[in-house]
Every structure is written in structure tokens, then in C-alpha cells.
N, C-alpha and C positions, 0 to 999 in steps of 0.2 A: 815526231814532226821535226823537219830540218830547221836549224837556226838560220840558214841562208839558202838561197836558191842554188840548185845545182847548175854548173856551166852547161850551156847548150840545151837547157830545159825548154819546155813548151808553154811556160807560164805567160800569161798576158801582162802588159805593162801595169795594169791596175793591181794585179797580184804582187808584182815586184815592189810596188810602192808601199805595201803593207805586209812585211815579212811575218811568217807564221811564228807563233810563240811556242817555245819548247814545252812539252808536257812535263809536269813535276810529279815524281813518285812520292805519294804521301806515306804509305806504309804497306807492309806485306801481311796477307792472311796466310796462315800455315795450316790448312786442313788436310795436308797430304797424308798424314798418318791416319786420318779417319776415312779416306776414300776420295773418289773423284767428285768435284764440286758440280752440282746440277743447277744451282741458282744462288745469286747474291742479291740482297734487297736492302737499300738504305732505309733508315727510319724516316717516315714521310714528314715529320715535323721535328722541332727541337733544334739543337745545335749541329746536327749532322755528324755526331760522334759515335753513333751506334749502327752496326750492320749485322744483318742475319745472313748466314750462309747455310746451304743444305748440301751435305756430303754423304752420299750413300744413304744410310738410315739415321744419320745424325743431324740435329738442328743445333747450330752454333751461334751464340750471341757474342759479338765482338765489340770491344771498346777501343776506339781509335784515339790514342794518346798523342797530343801535340808534340811532346818532348821525345817521342820515340818513333822509329821507323818500323816498329813491330807492333801489330795490333795485339791487344790483350784479350784473351778468352774470358769473358765475364761469367758465362754459364752455358750449359748445354743439356740436351735431352736426346733420347734415342727411341726409335720405333721398336716396339717389342711385338713378336708374333712369329708364326710359322713361315718358313721359307726365307729367301733373301729379299727383305723389304728395302726398297729404295725410293727416296723422294724424287719426284719429277719436276715440281715447280712449287713456288711459294709466293705469298703476297702479304705485305704488312698493312694492317688496317690503319687508316688515318684517324679513327675514332678511339674512344676510351683511353685518351691520353697516350695513344700509340703503345698500348700494352697487349695487343693481340696480333697474332700472325696466323694466317691460314696456309696449310700445305696440302699437297696432293701426292699420293703414292698409289700406283696402279689405278683402281677404280674408286678409291676412297679419298675423302676430304676431311682434314682434321683441323681443329682450332687449338691454338696454344696461348697460354698466358705467359708473357715474357718476364713477368716479375718472379714467377715460381718455376717457369719452364714445365708447367704441367698441362695436360690435355683438358680442354674445356668442352669440346663437342666433337662428335665423329659422325660422318655420313658414310657408312660402310660401302654401299653400292650407289654412289652418286651418279655414275654413268655406267652404261653397259660395257664399255671398253675403257682404255687408258684415258685419264684426265690430263689434258694438255696445258690448260691455263686457267688462272683465277684473276678476279678483279673485284675490289670492294667499291660499292657505290660511295662516291666522295661526299655526298650531301645527305645521305640517309643511313642512319646507324643500322647495323645488323644485316644489311642486305649485301649479298655476295653473288657474283656471277661465275659460272664455270662452263667449260667446253671440253670436248673430247673426241675420241675416235669413233664414237657412236653417231657422229654427225649432228649432235644436239648441243644447244646452248641452254643452260638451266639457271634459274634465279632462285636463290635461297634466302630464307629468313633464319639466321643462325640461332634464334631463340626456340624455333620449332623445326627441326630438320627431318621430320618424318616424310614430308613430301615437298617437292619444289613449288615455289609460288607460281612460276611460269616456266614454260618450256618452248623453245623455238626449234623448228625442224626445217629450216630453209636451205641448208647446205646438203650436198649429195656425197661428200667425202669428209675426211677428218677435219675438224675445226681446230686450228692451231692457236688462235688468239681471240680474246674478247676484251674490249676496252670501253669503259664508261667515259662519256664526255665530262671534263672536269667541272664545267659550269652548269650545263644543262643535262642532268643525269638521265633524262628520258632518251637521249641519243646514245645508242650502243652500236659499236663497230665489231664486226667479226671477219676473220680471214681464214680461208680453208684451202685444202689440197684440190678442191674443185676449180681452183684458179679464180675464184670470185671473192669480192669484198662486198659485204652486205651491211647497209646502214638501216637500223631498225629504230622505231619510235615506241619505246616501252613506257608510255605515259601513265598507264594505270598503276604502275608500281614505282613511280618516280616521286621525288620530294615535292613536286608541284603538279599533282594529277589534274588540277583544274586550271592550269595555266599560270602565268607569271602573276604573283600577288602584288597589288598596288594599293595605295592609300585611297580610301573613298573620297577624301576631301579634294583629291587631285583630278577627279572624274567629272565630266559634264553629264547632264541628264541622259543624253543620247549614248554616250560611252558606257554609262552605268547600265542602261537597258541592254545594250549589246553584251556586256559582261555577264549579266544575269542569264540571258539566253544561252550564252556559251557555257556557263556553269551548269545549266540544266542538261546539257548533252553528256551522255556517258562517255568517259575517255576510251578511245579506241587504240589498241596496240596495232601496229602495222609495219610492214617493210616499206621504208621510204624510197630506197633506191638500191639497185644491184649494179656493181661496177665490174666490168669484164675486160679491162685494159690489159690484164696479165695473161700470159700464155703458159704459165707454169704455176706450181703450188705457191700459195701466198703464206709465207711463214711469219710475217709480222705486220701488225697494224697499230697505229698510235695517233693520238690527238696532238696538235700543236700546243705547246705550253704558253704561247703568246697570243694566238688567235683561236677562240673557241669554235670557230666554224671551219677550221682547216684541219685536214688529216692526211696521213701518209700510209702507204702500204708497200711492202717489199716482197718480191717473189724469188724463188730458187734460182732463176736465171739472172739475178742481179738487177732486175728492173725495179726502179723506185718510181712510184706514181703518187702525185699529190692532188688531192681533190678538195672541193668545198661542199658544205651542206647546201642543198638547193635553196635558192633565195626565198621562194614562196614559204618554205617551212620555217626559215629563219625569222621572217616577219610574223608568221603565225605564232611562234613561240614568244617573240618580244611584244607583240601587240595583242 
């Protein structure tokens, strides 16, 4: 990022009034000797001094030292097996004191304990084809979402990985991304090579399957009756909306870190689209 505007640039006067800040290099990761890096993930909590990187068949845990521009390799582990095994993606769990990481290689998903760098679970054939992405439910322990080239999105309970808890088959091509909403984990975003973004309501396996929990003392008689009627209805998973503003493969989707009802998607042709959760669903969740 430039320290000052280039002469003859096309920037607006507003941009000129607030010059961009230069990026600061914190440290280097040096996984070159171990292969090409497929993924880097920051520790989701704590002081932000630990990073996981996946390079070929190696999982590397780095300690970022303030006094050094070089990250220290704290520990590592390797995939063992036949053929040339390579990691494709990984995700750090926000639960269990940030001591677990999930990784994908080919059609398999594996869980790792970062304290010992040992494998704690393995789903050998999680998908029929390559696993593209993973995401942990931020509000419910043990729940993990995955997607892949078999056009499916699957939800797992890592305590029992024999079968997925739920499977979505709404896309018609490779699913590149799956993301839980940070606040309302029943909202799940997926992006695919079919050029579509799908917003799903996975309420039955969410942390609040019967809606937002409130204190009984704060409810009027009418509100309490309505809440009882609502709680008697079985939770229904459904597709909330399908967004088709993209004309090319959607390679990335993500939720806003500032507004839980806002999300973005990015396609191969460089188009960035920002959307909101439908207002009716927003009020249904909140009320």
C-alpha cells in the first residue's frame, strides 16, 4: 500500500484526505523446505501469536515472537500413508481452548490435537470426491461442516464420525466454500462452481433449535403462549435463498465480522457481491 498518492492518480478528494497506511511485515513463515503452502490459519482466540500452516503433507504449528521477524516452529506432524498425500485445506476449532484443528486431504477429513500434534479422529471417505473446505460451528462444540467436488455439503459430529448428521445436495457443481454465521449458527452459506450462492437454514442442528432463548420473566402472557406454540413446531431445515448475481464460479463466501446479517461472495471473474439475510427471516430469528 503506497505511503502517498501517485501523481496523476484517479483517486477522489475524499481518498486524498485520508492517506493509506503502509502494511507492516510482522514475520516470515519458512515452510519452503517442506513443500508448497496450501493453507494458513490463525488461532481463533488468545493473543494471536500462534498460526497453523499446511504444506504438502505437513501440518506446522508456528509461534510468532514479538522480538523476532522469524516465526518459530513450535511443533509439526506429517500425513502417513500410500501415495503422495497432500493437505488441501484446514480450519482451527474455536472450542476446546483452541487445541483442535481439522484438515482435509483428498476425500478424507482429520482432526488434530495441537498440544501433542496427534490425530484424534479421521473420516476416511467424508466426500465422494475432493474436500474443498471446512468450517466449525462457532456456537456448538464438535460440529463441523464440509463441502467438496461431489456437490454436497455435510455436517459432522466429531464425536461420532461414522455418518454425517445432515447432508445438503442443493448445488449442481463443485462446492468451494461453506461458512457458518458467527452469531446465528443456523445460517449457513455455500458457494459453488455452478455460479450460485445458497443461504440455508440448518436450524435442527444449531445451538438454538427452538429459537432465541429469552427469560420467562421478560415475557407477557401473549408472548409466552406464542413462544410455547412455536416451540411445539418441529424445526425445519430449508434453503432460505439462492443468489444468482454471479456469472462465473463462486470461489469464496464469508460473513461480515461487524454485521451478522451481511455477507459477501467473490467469483472467478472478479465480481464481488454483497447481500443481506432476508428481513423476514432476521425478525423470525430475533423474535
